[in-house]
TORKOL-4160 file (C-alpha; in steps of 0.2 Angstrom, whole numbers, padded with zeros to 4 digits, m for minus):
471
<pt num="1" X="0000" Y="0000" Z="0000"/>
<pt num="2" X="0014" Y="0012" Z="0004"/>
<pt num="3" X="0022" Y="0009" Z="m0013"/>
<pt num="4" X="0005" Y="0013" Z="m0021"/>
<pt num="5" X="0003" Y="0029" Z="m0011"/>
<pt num="6" X="0020" Y="0036" Z="m0017"/>
<pt num="7" X="0018" Y="0032" Z="m0035"/>
<pt num="8" X="0008" Y="0048" Z="m0039"/>
<pt num="9" X="0022" Y="0058" Z="m0031"/>
<pt num="10" X="0035" Y="0049" Z="m0042"/>
<pt num="11" X="0025" Y="0051" Z="m0058"/>
<pt num="12" X="0023" Y="0070" Z="m0054"/>
<pt num="13" X="0041" Y="0072" Z="m0050"/>
<pt num="14" X="0046" Y="0064" Z="m0067"/>
<pt num="15" X="0033" Y="0074" Z="m0076"/>
<pt num="16" X="0041" Y="0090" Z="m0068"/>
<pt num="17" X="0059" Y="0084" Z="m0071"/>
<pt num="18" X="0056" Y="0079" Z="m0090"/>
<pt num="19" X="0056" Y="0097" Z="m0097"/>
<pt num="20" X="0072" Y="0101" Z="m0087"/>
<pt num="21" X="0081" Y="0085" Z="m0094"/>
<pt num="22" X="0076" Y="0090" Z="m0112"/>
<pt num="23" X="0082" Y="0108" Z="m0109"/>
<pt num="24" X="0099" Y="0101" Z="m0102"/>
<pt num="25" X="0101" Y="0089" Z="m0117"/>
<pt num="26" X="0098" Y="0103" Z="m0130"/>
<pt num="27" X="0112" Y="0113" Z="m0122"/>
<pt num="28" X="0125" Y="0100" Z="m0119"/>
<pt num="29" X="0125" Y="0091" Z="m0136"/>
<pt num="30" X="0112" Y="0078" Z="m0132"/>
<pt num="31" X="0101" Y="0071" Z="m0146"/>
<pt num="32" X="0096" Y="0085" Z="m0157"/>
<pt num="33" X="0107" Y="0097" Z="m0147"/>
<pt num="34" X="0122" Y="0108" Z="m0150"/>
<pt num="35" X="0136" Y="0096" Z="m0148"/>
<pt num="36" X="0150" Y="0093" Z="m0161"/>
<pt num="37" X="0139" Y="0082" Z="m0172"/>
<pt num="38" X="0128" Y="0097" Z="m0177"/>
<pt num="39" X="0111" Y="0105" Z="m0173"/>
<pt num="40" X="0108" Y="0120" Z="m0163"/>
<pt num="41" X="0102" Y="0122" Z="m0145"/>
<pt num="42" X="0084" Y="0125" Z="m0141"/>
<pt num="43" X="0076" Y="0142" Z="m0144"/>
<pt num="44" X="0074" Y="0144" Z="m0125"/>
<pt num="45" X="0093" Y="0149" Z="m0123"/>
<pt num="46" X="0095" Y="0160" Z="m0107"/>
<pt num="47" X="0102" Y="0177" Z="m0111"/>
<pt num="48" X="0120" Y="0181" Z="m0107"/>
<pt num="49" X="0137" Y="0186" Z="m0114"/>
<pt num="50" X="0143" Y="0179" Z="m0131"/>
<pt num="51" X="0162" Y="0179" Z="m0130"/>
<pt num="52" X="0171" Y="0181" Z="m0147"/>
<pt num="53" X="0190" Y="0176" Z="m0148"/>
<pt num="54" X="0200" Y="0184" Z="m0162"/>
<pt num="55" X="0217" Y="0189" Z="m0167"/>
<pt num="56" X="0223" Y="0207" Z="m0167"/>
<pt num="57" X="0212" Y="0219" Z="m0177"/>
<pt num="58" X="0224" Y="0227" Z="m0189"/>
<pt num="59" X="0213" Y="0243" Z="m0189"/>
<pt num="60" X="0219" Y="0247" Z="m0172"/>
<pt num="61" X="0213" Y="0249" Z="m0154"/>
<pt num="62" X="0194" Y="0250" Z="m0155"/>
<pt num="63" X="0195" Y="0245" Z="m0173"/>
<pt num="64" X="0181" Y="0241" Z="m0184"/>
<pt num="65" X="0178" Y="0223" Z="m0177"/>
<pt num="66" X="0175" Y="0231" Z="m0160"/>
<pt num="67" X="0164" Y="0244" Z="m0167"/>
<pt num="68" X="0153" Y="0231" Z="m0176"/>
<pt num="69" X="0151" Y="0221" Z="m0160"/>
<pt num="70" X="0146" Y="0238" Z="m0151"/>
<pt num="71" X="0133" Y="0241" Z="m0164"/>
<pt num="72" X="0126" Y="0223" Z="m0162"/>
<pt num="73" X="0126" Y="0226" Z="m0143"/>
<pt num="74" X="0116" Y="0242" Z="m0145"/>
<pt num="75" X="0103" Y="0233" Z="m0155"/>
<pt num="76" X="0100" Y="0221" Z="m0141"/>
<pt num="77" X="0093" Y="0234" Z="m0130"/>
<pt num="78" X="0087" Y="0227" Z="m0113"/>
<pt num="79" X="0086" Y="0209" Z="m0120"/>
<pt num="80" X="0100" Y="0203" Z="m0108"/>
<pt num="81" X="0111" Y="0198" Z="m0123"/>
<pt num="82" X="0128" Y="0206" Z="m0127"/>
<pt num="83" X="0144" Y="0201" Z="m0135"/>
<pt num="84" X="0162" Y="0204" Z="m0130"/>
<pt num="85" X="0178" Y="0203" Z="m0141"/>
<pt num="86" X="0193" Y="0195" Z="m0134"/>
<pt num="87" X="0209" Y="0198" Z="m0144"/>
<pt num="88" X="0222" Y="0185" Z="m0142"/>
<pt num="89" X="0241" Y="0190" Z="m0141"/>
<pt num="90" X="0255" Y="0184" Z="m0152"/>
<pt num="91" X="0257" Y="0179" Z="m0170"/>
<pt num="92" X="0244" Y="0169" Z="m0180"/>
<pt num="93" X="0253" Y="0153" Z="m0176"/>
<pt num="94" X="0253" Y="0157" Z="m0158"/>
<pt num="95" X="0235" Y="0161" Z="m0158"/>
<pt num="96" X="0230" Y="0145" Z="m0167"/>
<pt num="97" X="0239" Y="0135" Z="m0153"/>
<pt num="98" X="0230" Y="0146" Z="m0139"/>
<pt num="99" X="0213" Y="0142" Z="m0147"/>
<pt num="100" X="0216" Y="0124" Z="m0149"/>
<pt num="101" X="0222" Y="0122" Z="m0131"/>
<pt num="102" X="0208" Y="0132" Z="m0124"/>
<pt num="103" X="0194" Y="0123" Z="m0134"/>
<pt num="104" X="0201" Y="0106" Z="m0131"/>
<pt num="105" X="0204" Y="0108" Z="m0112"/>
<pt num="106" X="0188" Y="0119" Z="m0109"/>
<pt num="107" X="0199" Y="0132" Z="m0100"/>
<pt num="108" X="0191" Y="0147" Z="m0109"/>
<pt num="109" X="0173" Y="0151" Z="m0112"/>
<pt num="110" X="0173" Y="0155" Z="m0131"/>
<pt num="111" X="0156" Y="0155" Z="m0141"/>
<pt num="112" X="0163" Y="0162" Z="m0157"/>
<pt num="113" X="0181" Y="0160" Z="m0164"/>
<pt num="114" X="0188" Y="0170" Z="m0178"/>
<pt num="115" X="0199" Y="0157" Z="m0187"/>
<pt num="116" X="0212" Y="0160" Z="m0201"/>
<pt num="117" X="0205" Y="0152" Z="m0216"/>
<pt num="118" X="0218" Y="0138" Z="m0216"/>
<pt num="119" X="0212" Y="0132" Z="m0198"/>
<pt num="120" X="0194" Y="0128" Z="m0203"/>
<pt num="121" X="0197" Y="0110" Z="m0208"/>
<pt num="122" X="0207" Y="0106" Z="m0193"/>
<pt num="123" X="0195" Y="0114" Z="m0180"/>
<pt num="124" X="0180" Y="0106" Z="m0189"/>
<pt num="125" X="0188" Y="0088" Z="m0190"/>
<pt num="126" X="0193" Y="0089" Z="m0172"/>
<pt num="127" X="0174" Y="0093" Z="m0167"/>
<pt num="128" X="0179" Y="0110" Z="m0159"/>
<pt num="129" X="0167" Y="0120" Z="m0170"/>
<pt num="130" X="0149" Y="0115" Z="m0176"/>
<pt num="131" X="0141" Y="0114" Z="m0193"/>
<pt num="132" X="0131" Y="0130" Z="m0196"/>
<pt num="133" X="0113" Y="0131" Z="m0203"/>
<pt num="134" X="0107" Y="0144" Z="m0216"/>
<pt num="135" X="0102" Y="0156" Z="m0202"/>
<pt num="136" X="0121" Y="0160" Z="m0199"/>
<pt num="137" X="0124" Y="0168" Z="m0216"/>
<pt num="138" X="0114" Y="0181" Z="m0226"/>
<pt num="139" X="0113" Y="0180" Z="m0245"/>
<pt num="140" X="0127" Y="0167" Z="m0247"/>
<pt num="141" X="0127" Y="0170" Z="m0266"/>
<pt num="142" X="0134" Y="0188" Z="m0263"/>
<pt num="143" X="0150" Y="0181" Z="m0255"/>
<pt num="144" X="0165" Y="0180" Z="m0267"/>
<pt num="145" X="0166" Y="0162" Z="m0273"/>
<pt num="146" X="0184" Y="0160" Z="m0270"/>
<pt num="147" X="0182" Y="0166" Z="m0252"/>
<pt num="148" X="0166" Y="0156" Z="m0249"/>
<pt num="149" X="0175" Y="0140" Z="m0253"/>
<pt num="150" X="0186" Y="0143" Z="m0237"/>
<pt num="151" X="0170" Y="0141" Z="m0226"/>
<pt num="152" X="0166" Y="0123" Z="m0228"/>
<pt num="153" X="0174" Y="0106" Z="m0224"/>
<pt num="154" X="0168" Y="0090" Z="m0231"/>
<pt num="155" X="0152" Y="0097" Z="m0239"/>
<pt num="156" X="0146" Y="0106" Z="m0223"/>
<pt num="157" X="0147" Y="0124" Z="m0218"/>
<pt num="158" X="0157" Y="0126" Z="m0202"/>
<pt num="159" X="0161" Y="0145" Z="m0204"/>
<pt num="160" X="0156" Y="0161" Z="m0212"/>
<pt num="161" X="0169" Y="0173" Z="m0220"/>
<pt num="162" X="0172" Y="0188" Z="m0210"/>
<pt num="163" X="0186" Y="0198" Z="m0218"/>
<pt num="164" X="0197" Y="0192" Z="m0233"/>
<pt num="165" X="0215" Y="0195" Z="m0238"/>
<pt num="166" X="0226" Y="0193" Z="m0253"/>
<pt num="167" X="0244" Y="0197" Z="m0258"/>
<pt num="168" X="0247" Y="0213" Z="m0267"/>
<pt num="169" X="0262" Y="0223" Z="m0274"/>
<pt num="170" X="0265" Y="0241" Z="m0267"/>
<pt num="171" X="0277" Y="0252" Z="m0276"/>
<pt num="172" X="0285" Y="0269" Z="m0275"/>
<pt num="173" X="0278" Y="0280" Z="m0290"/>
<pt num="174" X="0291" Y="0294" Z="m0285"/>
<pt num="175" X="0305" Y="0281" Z="m0286"/>
<pt num="176" X="0300" Y="0276" Z="m0303"/>
<pt num="177" X="0298" Y="0294" Z="m0309"/>
<pt num="178" X="0315" Y="0298" Z="m0302"/>
<pt num="179" X="0322" Y="0284" Z="m0312"/>
<pt num="180" X="0315" Y="0290" Z="m0328"/>
<pt num="181" X="0301" Y="0278" Z="m0330"/>
<pt num="182" X="0287" Y="0286" Z="m0340"/>
<pt num="183" X="0273" Y="0275" Z="m0335"/>
<pt num="184" X="0272" Y="0275" Z="m0316"/>
<pt num="185" X="0255" Y="0268" Z="m0315"/>
<pt num="186" X="0256" Y="0250" Z="m0314"/>
<pt num="187" X="0238" Y="0246" Z="m0310"/>
<pt num="188" X="0237" Y="0235" Z="m0326"/>
<pt num="189" X="0249" Y="0223" Z="m0317"/>
<pt num="190" X="0267" Y="0218" Z="m0320"/>
<pt num="191" X="0276" Y="0202" Z="m0323"/>
<pt num="192" X="0292" Y="0197" Z="m0314"/>
<pt num="193" X="0303" Y="0201" Z="m0329"/>
<pt num="194" X="0296" Y="0219" Z="m0330"/>
<pt num="195" X="0297" Y="0220" Z="m0311"/>
<pt num="196" X="0316" Y="0216" Z="m0312"/>
<pt num="197" X="0318" Y="0229" Z="m0326"/>
<pt num="198" X="0310" Y="0242" Z="m0316"/>
<pt num="199" X="0321" Y="0238" Z="m0301"/>
<pt num="200" X="0336" Y="0239" Z="m0313"/>
<pt num="201" X="0331" Y="0257" Z="m0318"/>
<pt num="202" X="0329" Y="0262" Z="m0300"/>
<pt num="203" X="0346" Y="0254" Z="m0295"/>
<pt num="204" X="0355" Y="0264" Z="m0309"/>
<pt num="205" X="0352" Y="0280" Z="m0299"/>
<pt num="206" X="0346" Y="0275" Z="m0281"/>
<pt num="207" X="0337" Y="0288" Z="m0271"/>
<pt num="208" X="0344" Y="0292" Z="m0253"/>
<pt num="209" X="0341" Y="0278" Z="m0241"/>
<pt num="210" X="0337" Y="0265" Z="m0254"/>
<pt num="211" X="0345" Y="0248" Z="m0252"/>
<pt num="212" X="0336" Y="0235" Z="m0263"/>
<pt num="213" X="0322" Y="0233" Z="m0276"/>
<pt num="214" X="0309" Y="0224" Z="m0266"/>
<pt num="215" X="0305" Y="0215" Z="m0249"/>
<pt num="216" X="0293" Y="0202" Z="m0243"/>
<pt num="217" X="0290" Y="0191" Z="m0228"/>
<pt num="218" X="0302" Y="0177" Z="m0228"/>
<pt num="219" X="0306" Y="0174" Z="m0209"/>
<pt num="220" X="0303" Y="0156" Z="m0202"/>
<pt num="221" X="0284" Y="0158" Z="m0199"/>
<pt num="222" X="0268" Y="0158" Z="m0210"/>
<pt num="223" X="0274" Y="0172" Z="m0221"/>
<pt num="224" X="0287" Y="0160" Z="m0228"/>
<pt num="225" X="0274" Y="0147" Z="m0232"/>
<pt num="226" X="0263" Y="0160" Z="m0241"/>
<pt num="227" X="0277" Y="0167" Z="m0252"/>
<pt num="228" X="0282" Y="0149" Z="m0256"/>
<pt num="229" X="0264" Y="0144" Z="m0261"/>
<pt num="230" X="0263" Y="0159" Z="m0272"/>
<pt num="231" X="0279" Y="0154" Z="m0281"/>
<pt num="232" X="0273" Y="0136" Z="m0282"/>
<pt num="233" X="0256" Y="0141" Z="m0289"/>
<pt num="234" X="0264" Y="0152" Z="m0302"/>
<pt num="235" X="0276" Y="0139" Z="m0308"/>
<pt num="236" X="0263" Y="0125" Z="m0309"/>
<pt num="237" X="0245" Y="0133" Z="m0308"/>
<pt num="238" X="0237" Y="0116" Z="m0313"/>
<pt num="239" X="0246" Y="0106" Z="m0300"/>
<pt num="240" X="0242" Y="0111" Z="m0282"/>
<pt num="241" X="0252" Y="0103" Z="m0268"/>
<pt num="242" X="0236" Y="0094" Z="m0261"/>
<pt num="243" X="0220" Y="0088" Z="m0267"/>
<pt num="244" X="0203" Y="0095" Z="m0261"/>
<pt num="245" X="0204" Y="0082" Z="m0246"/>
<pt num="246" X="0221" Y="0088" Z="m0241"/>
<pt num="247" X="0231" Y="0073" Z="m0247"/>
<pt num="248" X="0248" Y="0077" Z="m0254"/>
<pt num="249" X="0248" Y="0075" Z="m0273"/>
<pt num="250" X="0263" Y="0085" Z="m0279"/>
<pt num="251" X="0276" Y="0076" Z="m0289"/>
<pt num="252" X="0295" Y="0079" Z="m0289"/>
<pt num="253" X="0293" Y="0088" Z="m0306"/>
<pt num="254" X="0281" Y="0100" Z="m0298"/>
<pt num="255" X="0292" Y="0103" Z="m0283"/>
<pt num="256" X="0307" Y="0106" Z="m0294"/>
<pt num="257" X="0297" Y="0119" Z="m0304"/>
<pt num="258" X="0291" Y="0127" Z="m0288"/>
<pt num="259" X="0308" Y="0128" Z="m0279"/>
<pt num="260" X="0316" Y="0135" Z="m0295"/>
<pt num="261" X="0303" Y="0149" Z="m0296"/>
<pt num="262" X="0305" Y="0153" Z="m0277"/>
<pt num="263" X="0324" Y="0153" Z="m0279"/>
<pt num="264" X="0323" Y="0165" Z="m0294"/>
<pt num="265" X="0312" Y="0177" Z="m0285"/>
<pt num="266" X="0322" Y="0177" Z="m0269"/>
<pt num="267" X="0340" Y="0174" Z="m0272"/>
<pt num="268" X="0346" Y="0190" Z="m0281"/>
<pt num="269" X="0352" Y="0207" Z="m0277"/>
<pt num="270" X="0335" Y="0213" Z="m0280"/>
<pt num="271" X="0328" Y="0208" Z="m0263"/>
<pt num="272" X="0332" Y="0216" Z="m0247"/>
<pt num="273" X="0343" Y="0206" Z="m0235"/>
<pt num="274" X="0331" Y="0210" Z="m0221"/>
<pt num="275" X="0317" Y="0200" Z="m0230"/>
<pt num="276" X="0325" Y="0184" Z="m0224"/>
<pt num="277" X="0321" Y="0188" Z="m0206"/>
<pt num="278" X="0306" Y="0199" Z="m0209"/>
<pt num="279" X="0287" Y="0198" Z="m0205"/>
<pt num="280" X="0273" Y="0210" Z="m0210"/>
<pt num="281" X="0278" Y="0223" Z="m0198"/>
<pt num="282" X="0296" Y="0223" Z="m0202"/>
<pt num="283" X="0293" Y="0224" Z="m0221"/>
<pt num="284" X="0280" Y="0238" Z="m0220"/>
<pt num="285" X="0293" Y="0248" Z="m0210"/>
<pt num="286" X="0307" Y="0245" Z="m0222"/>
<pt num="287" X="0296" Y="0250" Z="m0237"/>
<pt num="288" X="0289" Y="0265" Z="m0227"/>
<pt num="289" X="0307" Y="0271" Z="m0223"/>
<pt num="290" X="0312" Y="0271" Z="m0242"/>
<pt num="291" X="0323" Y="0256" Z="m0242"/>
<pt num="292" X="0314" Y="0247" Z="m0256"/>
<pt num="293" X="0304" Y="0252" Z="m0271"/>
<pt num="294" X="0292" Y="0237" Z="m0271"/>
<pt num="295" X="0283" Y="0228" Z="m0257"/>
<pt num="296" X="0273" Y="0212" Z="m0256"/>
<pt num="297" X="0260" Y="0214" Z="m0243"/>
<pt num="298" X="0241" Y="0213" Z="m0238"/>
<pt num="299" X="0227" Y="0225" Z="m0241"/>
<pt num="300" X="0227" Y="0233" Z="m0224"/>
<pt num="301" X="0244" Y="0241" Z="m0229"/>
<pt num="302" X="0235" Y="0252" Z="m0241"/>
<pt num="303" X="0227" Y="0263" Z="m0228"/>
<pt num="304" X="0243" Y="0262" Z="m0217"/>
<pt num="305" X="0255" Y="0268" Z="m0230"/>
<pt num="306" X="0243" Y="0282" Z="m0237"/>
<pt num="307" X="0245" Y="0290" Z="m0220"/>
<pt num="308" X="0263" Y="0293" Z="m0225"/>
<pt num="309" X="0263" Y="0294" Z="m0244"/>
<pt num="310" X="0252" Y="0303" Z="m0256"/>
<pt num="311" X="0245" Y="0296" Z="m0272"/>
<pt num="312" X="0259" Y="0303" Z="m0282"/>
<pt num="313" X="0271" Y="0293" Z="m0271"/>
<pt num="314" X="0262" Y="0277" Z="m0268"/>
<pt num="315" X="0254" Y="0264" Z="m0280"/>
<pt num="316" X="0247" Y="0247" Z="m0278"/>
<pt num="317" X="0244" Y="0233" Z="m0290"/>
<pt num="318" X="0241" Y="0214" Z="m0291"/>
<pt num="319" X="0256" Y="0203" Z="m0288"/>
<pt num="320" X="0265" Y="0195" Z="m0302"/>
<pt num="321" X="0259" Y="0177" Z="m0304"/>
<pt num="322" X="0248" Y="0169" Z="m0291"/>
<pt num="323" X="0243" Y="0177" Z="m0275"/>
<pt num="324" X="0238" Y="0168" Z="m0259"/>
<pt num="325" X="0221" Y="0170" Z="m0252"/>
<pt num="326" X="0220" Y="0174" Z="m0233"/>
<pt num="327" X="0207" Y="0180" Z="m0221"/>
<pt num="328" X="0197" Y="0175" Z="m0206"/>
<pt num="329" X="0181" Y="0166" Z="m0204"/>
<pt num="330" X="0169" Y="0166" Z="m0189"/>
<pt num="331" X="0163" Y="0149" Z="m0182"/>
<pt num="332" X="0153" Y="0144" Z="m0167"/>
<pt num="333" X="0162" Y="0133" Z="m0154"/>
<pt num="334" X="0154" Y="0116" Z="m0151"/>
<pt num="335" X="0155" Y="0119" Z="m0132"/>
<pt num="336" X="0144" Y="0135" Z="m0133"/>
<pt num="337" X="0127" Y="0134" Z="m0125"/>
<pt num="338" X="0123" Y="0150" Z="m0134"/>
<pt num="339" X="0125" Y="0143" Z="m0151"/>
<pt num="340" X="0108" Y="0150" Z="m0159"/>
<pt num="341" X="0112" Y="0168" Z="m0153"/>
<pt num="342" X="0130" Y="0166" Z="m0158"/>
<pt num="343" X="0125" Y="0162" Z="m0176"/>
<pt num="344" X="0114" Y="0177" Z="m0176"/>
<pt num="345" X="0129" Y="0188" Z="m0171"/>
<pt num="346" X="0139" Y="0180" Z="m0185"/>
<pt num="347" X="0125" Y="0184" Z="m0197"/>
<pt num="348" X="0126" Y="0202" Z="m0192"/>
<pt num="349" X="0145" Y="0204" Z="m0192"/>
<pt num="350" X="0146" Y="0196" Z="m0210"/>
<pt num="351" X="0131" Y="0204" Z="m0218"/>
<pt num="352" X="0132" Y="0216" Z="m0233"/>
<pt num="353" X="0132" Y="0231" Z="m0222"/>
<pt num="354" X="0146" Y="0225" Z="m0210"/>
<pt num="355" X="0156" Y="0220" Z="m0225"/>
<pt num="356" X="0155" Y="0237" Z="m0232"/>
<pt num="357" X="0161" Y="0244" Z="m0215"/>
<pt num="358" X="0175" Y="0232" Z="m0215"/>
<pt num="359" X="0180" Y="0238" Z="m0233"/>
<pt num="360" X="0179" Y="0256" Z="m0228"/>
<pt num="361" X="0190" Y="0253" Z="m0213"/>
<pt num="362" X="0204" Y="0245" Z="m0223"/>
<pt num="363" X="0200" Y="0226" Z="m0223"/>
<pt num="364" X="0196" Y="0216" Z="m0239"/>
<pt num="365" X="0177" Y="0213" Z="m0239"/>
<pt num="366" X="0171" Y="0196" Z="m0243"/>
<pt num="367" X="0155" Y="0201" Z="m0252"/>
<pt num="368" X="0153" Y="0207" Z="m0270"/>
<pt num="369" X="0141" Y="0220" Z="m0266"/>
<pt num="370" X="0153" Y="0229" Z="m0255"/>
<pt num="371" X="0163" Y="0232" Z="m0271"/>
<pt num="372" X="0149" Y="0233" Z="m0285"/>
<pt num="373" X="0134" Y="0241" Z="m0277"/>
<pt num="374" X="0138" Y="0260" Z="m0276"/>
<pt num="375" X="0122" Y="0262" Z="m0265"/>
<pt num="376" X="0128" Y="0251" Z="m0252"/>
<pt num="377" X="0134" Y="0261" Z="m0237"/>
<pt num="378" X="0141" Y="0257" Z="m0220"/>
<pt num="379" X="0126" Y="0261" Z="m0209"/>
<pt num="380" X="0129" Y="0249" Z="m0194"/>
<pt num="381" X="0143" Y="0260" Z="m0189"/>
<pt num="382" X="0142" Y="0279" Z="m0189"/>
<pt num="383" X="0159" Y="0283" Z="m0196"/>
<pt num="384" X="0170" Y="0267" Z="m0198"/>
<pt num="385" X="0187" Y="0272" Z="m0194"/>
<pt num="386" X="0204" Y="0267" Z="m0187"/>
<pt num="387" X="0212" Y="0278" Z="m0174"/>
<pt num="388" X="0222" Y="0286" Z="m0188"/>
<pt num="389" X="0206" Y="0292" Z="m0196"/>
<pt num="390" X="0200" Y="0302" Z="m0181"/>
<pt num="391" X="0200" Y="0321" Z="m0182"/>
<pt num="392" X="0216" Y="0330" Z="m0178"/>
<pt num="393" X="0216" Y="0344" Z="m0164"/>
<pt num="394" X="0211" Y="0357" Z="m0178"/>
<pt num="395" X="0196" Y="0346" Z="m0183"/>
<pt num="396" X="0204" Y="0341" Z="m0199"/>
<pt num="397" X="0202" Y="0322" Z="m0203"/>
<pt num="398" X="0219" Y="0313" Z="m0203"/>
<pt num="399" X="0214" Y="0299" Z="m0214"/>
<pt num="400" X="0222" Y="0301" Z="m0231"/>
<pt num="401" X="0217" Y="0285" Z="m0239"/>
<pt num="402" X="0211" Y="0289" Z="m0257"/>
<pt num="403" X="0193" Y="0284" Z="m0260"/>
<pt num="404" X="0182" Y="0282" Z="m0275"/>
<pt num="405" X="0166" Y="0292" Z="m0278"/>
<pt num="406" X="0156" Y="0279" Z="m0268"/>
<pt num="407" X="0167" Y="0281" Z="m0253"/>
<pt num="408" X="0177" Y="0265" Z="m0255"/>
<pt num="409" X="0196" Y="0264" Z="m0255"/>
<pt num="410" X="0201" Y="0269" Z="m0272"/>
<pt num="411" X="0209" Y="0253" Z="m0277"/>
<pt num="412" X="0195" Y="0242" Z="m0271"/>
<pt num="413" X="0185" Y="0239" Z="m0287"/>
<pt num="414" X="0199" Y="0238" Z="m0300"/>
<pt num="415" X="0213" Y="0230" Z="m0290"/>
<pt num="416" X="0208" Y="0222" Z="m0274"/>
<pt num="417" X="0192" Y="0213" Z="m0280"/>
<pt num="418" X="0200" Y="0205" Z="m0295"/>
<pt num="419" X="0215" Y="0199" Z="m0284"/>
<pt num="420" X="0203" Y="0191" Z="m0272"/>
<pt num="421" X="0193" Y="0182" Z="m0286"/>
<pt num="422" X="0209" Y="0175" Z="m0294"/>
<pt num="423" X="0218" Y="0171" Z="m0278"/>
<pt num="424" X="0224" Y="0153" Z="m0274"/>
<pt num="425" X="0222" Y="0144" Z="m0258"/>
<pt num="426" X="0235" Y="0136" Z="m0247"/>
<pt num="427" X="0232" Y="0117" Z="m0244"/>
<pt num="428" X="0216" Y="0113" Z="m0236"/>
<pt num="429" X="0219" Y="0100" Z="m0223"/>
<pt num="430" X="0216" Y="0096" Z="m0205"/>
<pt num="431" X="0235" Y="0093" Z="m0204"/>
<pt num="432" X="0239" Y="0111" Z="m0210"/>
<pt num="433" X="0249" Y="0115" Z="m0195"/>
<pt num="434" X="0260" Y="0100" Z="m0198"/>
<pt num="435" X="0261" Y="0105" Z="m0217"/>
<pt num="436" X="0266" Y="0123" Z="m0214"/>
<pt num="437" X="0279" Y="0119" Z="m0200"/>
<pt num="438" X="0287" Y="0106" Z="m0212"/>
<pt num="439" X="0287" Y="0118" Z="m0227"/>
<pt num="440" X="0295" Y="0132" Z="m0217"/>
<pt num="441" X="0309" Y="0120" Z="m0210"/>
<pt num="442" X="0312" Y="0112" Z="m0227"/>
<pt num="443" X="0314" Y="0129" Z="m0236"/>
<pt num="444" X="0328" Y="0135" Z="m0225"/>
<pt num="445" X="0340" Y="0129" Z="m0237"/>
<pt num="446" X="0332" Y="0141" Z="m0250"/>
<pt num="447" X="0329" Y="0156" Z="m0240"/>
<pt num="448" X="0346" Y="0156" Z="m0232"/>
<pt num="449" X="0352" Y="0156" Z="m0250"/>
<pt num="450" X="0365" Y="0142" Z="m0246"/>
<pt num="451" X="0358" Y="0129" Z="m0257"/>
<pt num="452" X="0351" Y="0130" Z="m0275"/>
<pt num="453" X="0337" Y="0118" Z="m0280"/>
<pt num="454" X="0344" Y="0101" Z="m0284"/>
<pt num="455" X="0338" Y="0083" Z="m0285"/>
<pt num="456" X="0343" Y="0080" Z="m0267"/>
<pt num="457" X="0333" Y="0095" Z="m0260"/>
<pt num="458" X="0318" Y="0091" Z="m0271"/>
<pt num="459" X="0318" Y="0073" Z="m0264"/>
<pt num="460" X="0321" Y="0079" Z="m0247"/>
<pt num="461" X="0306" Y="0091" Z="m0248"/>
<pt num="462" X="0295" Y="0077" Z="m0256"/>
<pt num="463" X="0299" Y="0065" Z="m0242"/>
<pt num="464" X="0295" Y="0077" Z="m0228"/>
<pt num="465" X="0279" Y="0083" Z="m0236"/>
<pt num="466" X="0273" Y="0065" Z="m0238"/>
<pt num="467" X="0277" Y="0062" Z="m0219"/>
<pt num="468" X="0267" Y="0078" Z="m0214"/>
<pt num="469" X="0252" Y="0074" Z="m0225"/>
<pt num="470" X="0250" Y="0055" Z="m0226"/>
<pt num="471" X="0236" Y="0047" Z="m0236"/>
C-alpha cells in the first residue's frame, strides 16, 4: 500500500523533471542538441554574454571589429544579450595554438572564434566547431566564390567569411619617376621580368636611403609558407600541392618547378637582405622608410601607407603570378550553450552592411556587393574608422586614404576585387599545422640562400611533405 501511495508523487516528479532534462540535453550536445555532431540548442537559450575570440584587429585599438560588435550590442537593448571581443596576443601561429588548447581543455569560455581560413578544416575535423545552418549567413550568393570556398569542410558549412586577404604589390611611384620611368601607374599589373627591369632602372640612380628593389615576408613563420605557395602556384597553376581532401599530390617535377621559381624570386640582389628575417611589420617599416621600391603585402597596408605617402608617391597593383588568399572566418564553438544567438551575431557581423564597413576601414570585404553596389553604405557604424582616421586637434580628418566616388578605398574595385577572385588557396587539410611547419623548415636551405634547388633538395622536400600529409 505504501508503494501505491507514493507512485503519484513519483510520476509527478518525473513529469516536472522531464522538461528540465530535455532543456539540459539541448544545451549539452544531447540528441538534437548543440554538440559537435551538429544541430543548434533550443530556442529557449538563457540570455547572457557571447564571447568572441579573435586575433589582433589590424585597424587598431577600438577598430572596426569592436565597433561592429558595439553596434550589435546596441541593437540588443534590454534583452540581456551582449557580445564581448577578446583579442588573443601573439602571431597567427601562436593564436592557433592558444585556441586549440583552450577549446580542447575547456579552459576558456569562447562562443565564437575568428579562425584563419587555413584552420577551418582542422577545427572542424577535431569537433571544436559546429556545422552552421542557413540562419548564420545572409545571402550566401553575394560572397566572393573563392572566399566562400574557405568556409566549408567535407560538404558542410562550419564558418562564415568575416574579412578576406590577398597578396598585393605596393610600389613607390616617385622612385620610378626619379628613375625616368614614363609610366608610373602599374595598376594594369606587371610580370616578374618587367618588375626586375624596373628595379634595374631604380638601381641605376638610387634615391637616398634606398637599399634594394623589393621586400617580402620570408622569416621562419607563416609568411614564408605564403610566399612559397605563391611561387609554387605560379610555376605550376594546374598542380596544387594537395587535393581537395588535403592529401599530398605533388610530384617531384612540380616541386622542382616550384623551388626553382622561389629561388629565382628570392636569391638575387633585387631583394632586401632583411626580408629573410622579416614579418609583416618589419617589411612595412622597411618600405615606409624608403629602403625598397616594391613591397609584397596585404590590403590593410593600403590605408597604413597612405597616412605617410600621397597618391603621387604610392601605388598598388596585383602581384606578379599567383597570390595567396588569406582572411578570417567566424565559427561557433561546439561547447557554446549560446549557439543560436552566436549564429545570429555571426550573421550580423558578416552581412552586406558589415562587409562594407570592413572595406571602408581597410579590410578586404568578402562580399561582391561591397565592391559593386555604389548604393551600399556602412550604416551599422556611424563613421567606420581606425584611430588614424580620427579628427586632428584642428578638426581636420587625418585619414588620407584615397577613396572612389562611392566612398570605398580607391583601389578596391579595380585591383583588390580581381585579386581576391583569382587568388589561390593554401592546402586545405586538418593537418595544415604539420604541413606549414614542415614547409617552413624544409625551405631553410632556399631562404638562407645556401643551397640552390637540386635533386637532393627536391627529394628531401618530397619525403618530408609525404610524412606531414599521409594518405
